[in-house]
Legacy VTK file of the C-alpha trace (Angstrom):
# vtk DataFile Version 3.0
C-alpha trace
ASCII
DATASET POLYDATA
POINTS 248 float
38.454 23.127 3.773
39.391 19.461 4.202
36.032 18.568 2.659
36.783 20.784 -0.342
40.174 19.129 -0.852
38.758 15.638 -0.412
36.085 16.256 -3.047
38.627 17.944 -5.306
41.100 15.060 -5.267
38.384 12.405 -5.417
36.868 14.087 -8.476
40.170 14.088 -10.321
40.875 10.469 -9.476
37.463 9.518 -10.536
37.794 10.941 -13.892
37.980 3.186 -16.130
36.089 0.751 -16.947
34.597 -2.735 -16.578
32.117 -6.031 -17.613
30.932 -10.362 -19.038
31.650 -12.604 -21.976
29.431 -13.486 -24.847
26.584 -11.078 -25.538
26.426 -9.572 -29.007
26.991 -6.113 -27.540
30.274 -7.181 -25.948
31.480 -8.616 -29.243
30.592 -5.389 -31.017
32.263 -3.317 -28.313
35.507 -5.276 -28.567
35.486 -5.011 -32.355
34.770 -1.284 -32.384
37.415 -0.342 -29.849
40.115 -2.881 -30.739
42.054 -0.224 -32.660
42.114 1.989 -29.556
44.737 -0.368 -28.164
47.103 1.344 -30.627
46.957 4.399 -28.366
50.087 4.141 -26.231
50.231 7.692 -24.874
47.843 10.623 -24.395
48.080 14.253 -23.400
44.816 16.044 -22.629
43.824 19.420 -21.183
40.487 20.133 -19.514
38.723 23.160 -18.112
37.214 21.995 -14.844
34.811 23.325 -12.243
34.671 21.787 -8.777
31.585 22.328 -6.627
31.306 22.452 -2.840
27.869 23.495 -1.615
27.469 27.063 -2.944
31.121 27.484 -3.944
32.607 26.863 -7.382
36.318 26.424 -8.037
37.563 26.688 -11.654
40.796 24.962 -12.620
42.817 23.735 -15.567
43.540 20.006 -15.507
46.280 18.423 -17.605
46.537 14.638 -17.865
49.587 12.914 -19.362
49.489 9.132 -19.821
52.049 6.627 -21.126
51.405 2.927 -20.662
50.637 2.356 -16.984
52.127 5.707 -15.992
49.962 8.790 -15.595
50.319 12.309 -14.268
47.517 14.735 -13.463
48.183 18.408 -12.784
45.492 20.680 -11.352
46.126 24.412 -11.573
43.597 26.852 -10.042
42.155 29.434 -12.439
40.726 31.908 -9.934
42.567 34.186 -7.508
40.461 32.849 -4.625
41.377 29.276 -5.512
45.073 30.137 -5.792
45.027 31.434 -2.215
44.638 27.814 -1.073
47.954 26.258 -2.175
46.886 22.813 -0.957
44.487 22.718 -3.921
47.275 23.190 -6.463
47.916 19.466 -6.824
49.906 17.033 -8.950
49.097 13.312 -8.853
51.651 10.886 -10.274
51.417 7.153 -10.817
54.891 6.007 -11.869
53.640 2.555 -12.823
54.184 1.131 -9.345
53.479 3.752 -6.695
51.059 6.669 -6.615
51.748 10.077 -5.064
49.919 13.345 -4.500
52.213 16.378 -4.429
51.698 20.028 -3.530
53.852 22.889 -2.288
52.504 22.847 1.290
52.648 19.212 2.386
55.135 17.910 -0.173
54.851 14.313 -1.349
51.991 12.154 -0.095
52.001 8.452 -0.944
48.663 6.830 -1.703
48.409 3.655 0.352
48.147 0.333 -1.487
44.784 -0.278 0.159
43.455 2.951 -1.377
44.809 2.553 -4.908
41.713 0.849 -6.274
39.755 4.019 -5.543
41.996 6.262 -7.644
41.412 5.873 -11.377
43.084 8.887 -12.926
42.520 7.796 -16.511
38.787 7.103 -16.518
37.979 10.057 -18.727
40.674 9.478 -21.329
40.629 5.666 -21.541
36.933 4.907 -21.361
37.307 1.930 -23.734
39.445 0.003 -21.210
36.720 -2.412 -20.215
37.419 -5.841 -18.745
34.163 -7.678 -19.329
35.389 -10.676 -17.327
34.937 -8.595 -14.172
31.279 -7.783 -14.910
27.955 -9.477 -15.510
25.134 -8.285 -17.738
22.068 -7.009 -15.839
19.719 -5.761 -18.553
18.646 -2.542 -20.251
18.049 0.868 -18.685
17.464 4.382 -19.991
20.073 6.953 -18.971
19.385 10.563 -19.997
16.960 9.271 -22.658
19.602 6.873 -24.020
18.891 3.127 -24.039
21.847 1.432 -22.380
23.031 -2.033 -21.433
23.906 -2.299 -17.745
26.798 -4.367 -16.409
27.503 -4.810 -12.700
30.759 -5.883 -11.123
30.784 -9.483 -9.970
32.474 -8.627 -6.671
30.302 -5.561 -6.023
26.837 -5.282 -7.586
26.765 -1.565 -6.722
29.620 -0.894 -9.175
28.049 -0.566 -12.614
28.679 0.687 -16.126
26.102 1.793 -18.686
26.882 1.362 -22.418
24.901 2.994 -25.226
23.216 0.194 -27.195
23.572 2.087 -30.495
26.945 3.834 -30.354
28.580 1.457 -27.819
30.028 4.471 -25.999
30.338 4.388 -22.225
27.560 6.662 -20.946
27.793 6.338 -17.189
29.703 4.609 -14.407
28.599 4.099 -10.811
30.861 3.355 -7.855
30.256 3.103 -4.110
33.279 4.458 -2.204
33.249 4.818 1.570
29.425 4.672 1.502
29.265 7.536 -1.008
27.468 6.929 -4.327
29.592 8.331 -7.158
28.155 8.658 -10.642
30.409 9.658 -13.550
28.599 10.671 -16.745
30.301 10.813 -20.154
28.801 13.271 -22.653
29.393 14.925 -26.012
31.490 12.295 -27.791
33.361 13.783 -30.756
35.842 12.517 -33.323
39.322 13.796 -32.454
41.683 12.214 -34.996
41.907 9.154 -37.248
38.314 8.212 -36.390
38.963 8.026 -32.647
36.219 9.398 -30.400
36.497 10.975 -26.961
33.886 12.308 -24.506
34.283 16.086 -24.349
32.329 16.499 -21.126
32.604 14.575 -17.839
30.176 15.150 -14.959
30.715 13.669 -11.498
27.932 13.507 -8.930
28.264 12.323 -5.335
25.116 11.299 -3.467
23.006 13.121 -6.053
24.979 16.379 -5.949
27.223 17.652 -8.708
30.831 17.976 -7.539
32.762 18.269 -10.801
32.412 19.132 -14.476
35.355 18.738 -16.863
35.306 19.872 -20.504
37.967 18.712 -22.935
39.943 21.560 -24.506
42.726 19.727 -26.302
43.952 16.160 -26.722
46.864 14.533 -28.564
47.129 10.790 -29.157
50.494 9.039 -29.116
52.642 12.084 -28.392
56.296 11.611 -27.490
56.425 11.627 -23.687
59.663 11.253 -21.776
59.595 9.004 -18.704
60.961 11.910 -16.668
57.389 13.289 -16.679
56.504 10.609 -14.144
59.545 10.807 -11.903
58.996 11.603 -8.244
61.795 13.100 -6.161
63.403 10.644 -3.743
62.512 12.409 -0.527
60.502 11.403 2.493
56.762 11.072 1.955
53.793 10.788 4.317
50.749 8.597 3.822
47.292 9.938 3.029
45.976 9.772 6.620
48.985 11.704 7.880
48.462 14.243 5.109
44.902 15.047 6.155
45.958 15.183 9.803
48.609 17.798 8.981
46.167 19.618 6.745
43.635 20.011 9.574
46.356 21.370 11.828
LINES 2 250
15 0 1 2 3 4 5 6 7 8 9 10 11 12 13 14
233 15 16 17 18 19 20 21 22 23 24 25 26 27 28 29 30 31 32 33 34 35 36 37 38 39 40 41 42 43 44 45 46 47 48 49 50 51 52 53 54 55 56 57 58 59 60 61 62 63 64 65 66 67 68 69 70 71 72 73 74 75 76 77 78 79 80 81 82 83 84 85 86 87 88 89 90 91 92 93 94 95 96 97 98 99 100 101 102 103 104 105 106 107 108 109 110 111 112 113 114 115 116 117 118 119 120 121 122 123 124 125 126 127 128 129 130 131 132 133 134 135 136 137 138 139 140 141 142 143 144 145 146 147 148 149 150 151 152 153 154 155 156 157 158 159 160 161 162 163 164 165 166 167 168 169 170 171 172 173 174 175 176 177 178 179 180 181 182 183 184 185 186 187 188 189 190 191 192 193 194 195 196 197 198 199 200 201 202 203 204 205 206 207 208 209 210 211 212 213 214 215 216 217 218 219 220 221 222 223 224 225 226 227 228 229 230 231 232 233 234 235 236 237 238 239 240 241 242 243 244 245 246 247
């Protein structure tokens, strides 16, 4: 069951972005998505399926984002899933610290050393690309789409793939703890005021599908109170301690 939970949480966290300086594609990308910086808050709901070998776990995922703060709530949809309360999870980044919360283990603080692995907003802020962190590698076809490939300067295994025609982010690759994670963005649709969002996210680990998320509803710039991101001031354990208690 620990493996199921690990995949589950990792999939949610892996639901940003990256890249160089002066290619024509980068200029076009920055021009196209400059207006997206007007998006200050987002609320989105997804229907998700998490995969573990032959098992499938359906859930509803709600993501609320305001500035640097973000909250993700995962609610099981099936009776079998609900019987495992550890998998009913809320993840909160209050702008400084990040916590995972559920009714069994309480509040679990994500260690600073692990924070870089937990990108909760990758699916809803795909345009947040810092090209200074990446270098251009060349062209490559991804699912029959011609893309430009950018690799991270500090880690050549971390890559993003951008559609040469639409400039949408098509795929992102990360290597975490020796696992190859590939997040695919599909079915971009206009949502409001000429803003586009991917309506399907697929996460594969080491060639196996572990998550599919389909966008059900999204609102840009909703009024969100900061209390959404408040975490109760009680004692918390770190992630290693959490998994130790979970095994017990």
